[in-house]
C-alpha positions as CSV (number, residue, x, y, z in Angstrom):
1,M,83.3,130.3,92.1
2,S,79.8,128.8,92.2
3,P,78.0,129.5,95.5
4,V,76.8,125.8,95.3
5,L,80.4,124.5,95.2
6,V,81.5,126.8,98.0
7,G,78.5,125.6,100.0
8,Q,79.4,122.0,99.4
9,R,83.0,122.7,100.6
10,I,81.7,124.4,103.7
11,R,79.4,121.4,104.5
12,R,82.2,118.9,104.1
13,L,84.6,120.8,106.3
14,R,81.8,121.3,108.9
15,H,81.2,117.5,108.9
16,V,84.9,116.8,109.2
17,A,85.1,119.2,112.2
18,G,82.1,117.6,113.8
19,I,80.3,121.0,114.1
20,G,76.5,121.0,114.2
21,Q,74.5,123.5,112.3
22,A,73.5,125.4,115.4
23,D,77.1,125.8,116.6
24,F,78.3,126.7,113.1
25,A,75.6,129.3,112.8
26,E,76.7,131.0,116.0
27,M,80.4,130.9,114.9
28,A,79.6,132.3,111.5
29,G,77.2,134.9,112.9
30,I,74.1,133.8,110.9
31,A,70.7,132.4,111.8
32,S,70.6,128.7,112.4
33,G,68.0,128.3,109.6
34,S,70.5,130.0,107.2
35,V,73.1,127.2,107.4
36,S,71.2,125.0,105.0
37,K,70.7,127.9,102.6
38,L,74.5,128.6,102.7
39,E,75.5,125.0,102.1
40,N,73.1,124.7,99.2
41,G,74.3,127.9,97.5
42,R,71.1,129.9,98.2
43,M,72.7,132.6,100.3
44,P,74.8,135.5,99.3
45,L,78.5,135.1,100.1
46,S,79.9,138.3,101.5
47,Q,83.6,138.6,102.3
48,E,82.7,139.0,106.0
49,L,80.6,135.7,105.9
50,L,83.4,133.9,104.1
51,G,86.0,135.0,106.6
52,K,83.9,133.9,109.6
53,A,83.1,130.6,108.0
54,A,86.7,130.0,107.1
55,A,87.9,130.8,110.6
56,S,85.3,128.3,112.0
57,L,86.5,125.6,109.7
58,R,90.3,126.1,110.1
59,C,90.9,127.2,106.5
60,T,91.2,130.4,104.5
61,P,88.5,132.1,102.4
62,D,90.7,131.3,99.4
63,F,90.4,127.6,100.1
64,L,86.6,127.8,100.3
65,T,86.5,129.6,96.9
66,M,89.3,127.6,95.2
67,P,88.3,127.1,91.5
68,L,88.5,123.4,91.7
69,E,85.6,121.1,91.1
70,L,86.0,117.3,91.7
71,A,83.4,114.9,90.5
72,A,81.2,113.4,93.2
73,T,83.0,110.9,95.5
74,T,81.6,107.4,95.5
75,R,79.9,105.9,98.6
76,P,81.8,103.1,100.4
77,W,80.7,99.5,100.0
78,L,79.7,98.9,103.7
79,R,77.7,96.1,105.1
80,A,75.1,98.4,106.6
81,Y,75.0,101.8,108.1
82,A,73.7,100.1,111.3
83,D,77.2,98.8,111.7
84,A,78.8,102.2,110.9
85,P,76.6,105.3,111.7
86,K,75.8,107.3,108.6
87,R,77.1,110.5,110.2
88,T,80.4,108.9,110.9
89,V,80.6,107.5,107.4
90,D,79.7,110.9,105.9
91,Q,82.5,112.5,108.0
92,V,85.1,110.0,106.7
93,V,83.9,110.4,103.1
94,D,84.0,114.2,103.3
95,D,87.5,114.0,104.8
96,C,88.6,111.9,101.8
97,T,87.2,114.5,99.4
98,T,88.8,117.4,101.3
99,A,92.2,115.5,101.2
100,M,91.8,114.9,97.5
101,E,91.0,118.6,97.0
102,A,94.3,119.5,98.8
103,I,96.2,116.9,96.8
104,V,94.9,118.2,93.5
105,G,95.2,121.9,94.5
106,L,98.8,121.4,95.5
107,K,99.5,119.5,92.2
108,L,101.0,116.6,94.1
109,K,102.3,113.9,91.8
110,L,99.9,111.0,92.1
111,M,100.9,107.4,91.6
112,P,99.4,106.1,88.3
113,D,96.0,104.3,88.8
114,A,97.1,100.8,88.0
115,M,94.1,99.1,89.6
116,P,92.6,96.4,87.3
117,L,88.8,96.4,87.2
118,F,86.9,93.2,87.2
119,T,84.6,92.5,84.3
120,G,83.6,88.9,84.9
121,D,80.9,87.2,86.9
122,L,81.1,88.1,90.5
123,M,79.3,84.9,91.4
124,D,82.2,82.9,89.9
125,Q,84.6,82.1,92.7
126,P,87.4,80.8,90.4
127,A,87.2,84.0,88.4
128,I,87.8,86.1,91.5
129,E,90.7,83.8,92.4
130,D,92.3,84.4,88.9
131,F,91.6,88.1,89.1
132,A,93.4,88.4,92.4
133,V,96.5,87.1,90.6
134,D,96.1,89.8,88.0
135,V,95.9,92.5,90.7
136,R,99.0,91.1,92.4
137,V,100.9,91.3,89.1
138,A,99.7,95.0,88.7
139,A,101.0,95.6,92.3
140,G,104.5,94.3,91.3
141,L,104.1,90.8,92.8
142,S,104.5,87.4,91.3
143,E,102.0,84.7,92.1
144,N,104.1,83.1,94.8
145,D,105.5,86.3,96.4
146,V,104.6,87.2,100.0
147,V,102.8,90.6,100.1
148,G,105.6,92.2,102.2
149,N,103.6,95.4,102.8
150,S,99.9,95.6,101.9
151,V,99.8,99.4,102.2
152,R,102.7,99.7,99.8
153,A,101.0,97.3,97.4
154,A,97.9,99.5,97.6
155,E,99.9,102.6,96.9
156,R,101.6,100.9,93.9
157,L,98.1,100.3,92.5
158,G,97.5,104.0,92.7
159,C,95.6,104.2,96.0
160,I,95.9,107.0,98.5
161,V,95.9,105.4,102.0
162,L,94.8,107.6,104.9
163,P,94.5,106.8,108.6
164,T,91.2,107.2,110.5
165,P,91.1,107.2,114.3
166,D,88.7,104.4,115.0
167,E,86.7,101.5,113.6
168,L,83.6,102.4,111.7
169,G,81.1,100.2,113.4
170,R,82.6,96.7,112.8
171,H,84.7,98.0,109.9
172,L,88.4,98.6,110.2
173,G,88.5,100.5,106.9
174,I,86.5,101.9,104.0
175,S,87.3,102.7,100.4
176,V,86.0,105.2,97.9
177,R,86.8,106.8,94.6
178,A,87.6,110.4,95.6
179,G,86.4,112.7,92.8
180,A,84.9,109.4,91.4
181,H,88.4,108.6,90.1
182,T,91.3,108.3,92.5
183,P,91.0,105.2,94.8
184,V,91.3,106.0,98.5
185,I,91.5,103.6,101.4
186,C,90.9,104.8,104.9
187,L,92.2,102.6,107.7
188,G,91.2,102.7,111.4
189,R,94.0,102.8,113.9
190,W,92.1,101.7,117.0
191,T,89.6,98.9,117.5
192,A,86.2,99.3,119.2
193,E,87.8,97.9,122.3
194,G,90.3,100.8,122.4
195,T,93.3,98.7,121.4
196,P,95.6,99.3,118.4
197,V,94.6,97.4,115.3
198,P,96.6,94.2,115.0
199,G,98.8,94.0,111.9
200,D,97.2,90.8,110.5
201,R,93.7,92.4,110.7
202,Q,95.0,95.6,109.1
203,R,96.6,93.7,106.2
204,F,93.4,91.8,105.5
205,T,91.4,95.0,105.7
206,V,93.7,96.6,103.1
207,A,93.4,93.6,100.8
208,H,89.6,93.6,101.4
209,E,89.3,97.3,100.4
210,I,91.5,96.7,97.3
211,G,89.0,94.0,96.5
212,H,86.1,96.4,96.7
213,L,87.8,99.0,94.5
214,A,88.8,96.3,91.9
215,L,85.7,94.1,92.0
216,H,82.9,96.6,92.6
217,S,83.8,99.7,90.6
218,G,80.6,99.5,88.7
219,T,78.5,98.4,91.7
220,A,76.6,100.9,93.8
221,A,76.7,100.9,97.6
222,P,74.5,98.1,98.9
223,V,70.9,98.9,99.9
224,T,69.7,95.6,101.5
225,A,71.4,93.4,104.0
226,E,71.5,90.6,101.4
227,E,73.3,92.8,98.9
228,A,75.8,93.9,101.5
229,S,76.5,90.4,102.7
230,L,77.1,89.2,99.1
231,I,79.6,91.9,98.2
232,E,81.4,91.5,101.5
233,K,81.9,87.8,100.8
234,Q,83.3,88.6,97.4
235,A,85.8,91.1,98.9
236,H,86.7,88.6,101.6
237,A,87.3,86.0,98.9
238,F,89.5,88.4,96.9
239,A,91.5,89.4,100.1
240,G,92.2,85.7,100.9
241,A,93.4,85.1,97.3
242,F,95.4,88.3,97.2
243,L,97.3,87.7,100.4
244,A,97.5,83.9,100.2
245,P,97.6,82.6,96.6
246,G,96.2,79.1,96.2
247,D,99.2,77.3,94.8
248,A,101.5,79.0,97.3
249,M,99.3,77.9,100.2
250,L,99.2,74.3,99.0
251,D,103.0,74.3,98.7
252,A,103.4,75.8,102.1
253,L,101.1,73.3,103.7
254,A,102.8,70.4,101.9
255,E,106.2,71.6,103.3
256,L,104.8,71.5,106.8
257,G,103.4,68.0,106.5
258,G,100.1,68.5,104.8
259,R,97.8,68.6,107.9
260,V,95.8,71.7,108.7
261,T,96.3,72.3,112.4
262,L,96.6,75.4,114.5
263,Q,100.3,74.9,114.8
264,T,100.7,74.6,111.0
265,L,98.5,77.6,110.4
266,A,100.6,79.7,112.9
267,K,103.7,78.8,111.0
268,I,102.1,79.8,107.7
269,K,100.9,83.0,109.3
270,Q,104.5,83.8,110.5
271,R,105.6,83.7,106.8
272,W,102.7,85.2,105.0
273,G,101.2,87.7,107.6
274,I,97.6,86.5,107.3
275,S,95.6,85.6,110.4
276,I,95.0,82.0,111.5
277,K,91.2,82.5,111.2
278,A,91.6,83.8,107.7
279,L,93.8,80.8,106.8
280,V,91.1,78.4,108.1
281,T,88.6,80.0,105.7
282,R,91.2,80.1,102.9
283,F,92.0,76.3,103.1
284,Q,88.2,75.6,103.3
285,N,87.7,77.7,100.1
286,L,90.6,75.8,98.5
287,G,88.8,72.5,99.3
288,V,91.7,71.3,101.5
289,I,89.4,71.0,104.6
290,N,85.6,70.6,104.9
291,A,83.1,72.6,106.9
292,D,83.3,70.2,109.9
293,H,87.1,70.6,110.0
294,A,86.8,74.3,109.7
295,R,84.2,74.5,112.5
296,S,86.5,72.4,114.8
297,L,89.4,74.8,114.2
298,F,87.2,77.9,114.8
299,K,86.1,76.3,118.1
300,Q,89.7,75.7,119.1
301,I,90.5,79.3,118.2
302,S,87.6,80.6,120.3
303,A,88.5,78.4,123.3
304,R,92.0,79.8,123.3
305,G,90.8,83.4,123.2
306,W,92.3,84.0,119.8
307,N,89.3,85.7,118.2
308,R,90.8,89.1,119.0
309,N,94.4,88.3,120.0
310,E,96.1,85.6,118.0
311,P,99.6,84.3,118.6
312,V,102.4,85.3,116.2
313,P,101.7,89.0,116.2
314,V,102.2,90.8,112.9
315,G,103.6,94.3,112.7
316,T,101.5,97.2,111.4
317,E,102.1,99.3,108.3
318,Q,101.5,102.9,107.3
319,G,101.1,105.0,104.2
320,I,104.2,106.8,102.9
321,W,103.1,108.3,99.5
322,F,101.3,111.4,100.9
323,L,104.1,112.6,103.1
324,R,106.8,111.9,100.4
325,A,104.7,113.8,97.8
326,I,104.4,116.8,100.2
327,E,108.1,116.7,100.8
328,A,108.9,116.5,97.1
329,A,106.5,119.5,96.4
330,A,108.1,121.6,99.2
331,R,111.7,120.5,98.7
332,G,114.1,123.0,100.2
333,Y,111.6,124.2,102.8
334,P,112.4,123.4,106.4
335,D,108.7,122.6,107.2
336,P,107.1,120.8,104.2
337,I,103.8,120.2,106.0
338,G,103.4,123.8,107.1
339,T,104.4,124.9,103.6
340,A,101.8,122.7,102.0
341,A,99.1,123.9,104.4
342,R,99.9,127.6,103.7
343,R,99.9,127.1,100.0
344,I,96.5,125.4,99.9
345,G,94.9,127.5,102.6
346,L,94.2,124.8,105.2
347,D,95.2,124.8,108.8
348,R,98.2,122.5,109.5
349,S,96.0,120.3,111.7
350,H,94.2,118.9,108.6
351,F,97.5,117.6,107.2
352,E,98.5,116.2,110.5
353,R,95.3,114.2,110.7
354,W,95.9,112.7,107.2
355,L,99.4,111.8,108.2
356,D,98.9,110.5,111.7
357,W,99.7,106.8,112.0
358,S,100.9,107.1,115.6
359,A,98.6,104.5,117.2
360,L,99.9,101.9,114.8
361,A,103.5,103.0,114.9
362,D,103.5,102.7,118.7
363,I,102.9,98.9,118.7
364,D,105.9,97.0,119.9
365,V,107.3,95.4,116.7
366,A,110.7,94.6,115.5
367,D,112.8,97.5,114.3
368,V,113.7,95.6,111.1
369,V,111.8,93.3,108.8
370,R,112.6,89.7,108.6
371,P,114.3,88.7,105.3
372,D,112.3,86.9,102.7
373,F,113.7,83.4,103.0
374,S,112.4,82.5,99.5
375,G,115.2,84.4,97.9
376,R,112.8,86.1,95.6
377,P,113.1,89.9,94.7
378,R,111.9,92.3,97.4
379,D,108.9,94.5,97.0
380,K,109.6,98.0,95.8
381,E,108.5,101.2,97.4
382,P,106.5,103.7,95.3
383,D,109.7,105.7,94.8
384,G,111.7,102.7,93.7
385,R,113.3,101.9,97.0
386,Q,113.5,98.3,98.2
387,T,111.7,96.9,101.2
388,A,111.7,93.4,102.5
389,A,109.0,91.0,101.3
390,V,107.5,89.9,104.6
391,T,105.7,91.8,107.4
392,L,107.3,93.1,110.6
393,L,107.0,90.6,113.4
394,H,106.9,91.0,117.1
395,R,110.3,91.4,118.9
396,R,109.6,88.7,121.4
397,R,109.6,85.0,120.3
398,T,106.1,83.6,120.4
399,K,105.4,80.1,121.4
400,L,103.4,78.3,118.7
401,P,100.1,76.6,119.6
402,D,100.0,72.9,120.3
């Protein structure tokens, strides 16, 4: 195994563990100035050094020297590293790469990459609207179907969806191509305020990151604030069209009397699982309301304290592909996670981190999904099972706004 690739793996695991160079040097029994040499493949790799490094990083020497080389992981399309500290972003990206190494090393059966890639003009809003319909079709949805579970939709498109503990600056999620091939979406479980991420924000984040993966596959991470702002707007536009297709929104509004009010938007939210704030922007983009009407609605939302806590709570979602793939690979074993960890040479805690959706699962939501009252076919799980076509909603009845 190339010392350079071993060094890169050591660096990634050190970043994931949050261990500084000085602390790692002490744990590995080398001089602090030698860490950089080790991680750049310019230091001899004795068995003793590999053993100490592996113990420090909660893995085995065999994992560090595993003959597996993934292409470089892409950088996430973030607004600016001022919002999300570069060290934190690097930690998440390195964790994505490590997870992908485990997945490939274990020969887990990946979902086919069904993500369409945009080839049109990113400055053409109607083209993004039309493309969102194409991506919905690829995810197994018709134009008028509710996205019953956004995470399942992402997994059907071939994405690996992983949890991360917190927001990244102001970002609730990031997306990369791990190994420059497999799409990966990382979702924060807690907001900067220390509260669990609301389901409507989580769903929009998933759709937003699908937008980045589909729209910006050939676009490098932004360098300037202007570039970042532009691609964020494009991903936002895609997310709105993906979760709330234009014709379906116009039909829903007509059924409710045709007036865009907070009460009307709350009722649409209850059906479609998209936030009231996002619906205001959506109807403005569709030309139903003008900028003055939208500003008035945003002021009313702010005055009611809904910027962070809207009425009609939407239940949260979690990834299922990773755990099911591990269970399938370790079928017959009483502890699939432990079996996978031993096979690949990683401590069990790494897998538990990649599978821990607990902060989201603890939110008080209904135990069952509401039926899709459109009568259309339900969404399918990645393994072919059926799931209802609308999001989980809060157990308690919520009074709609006036």
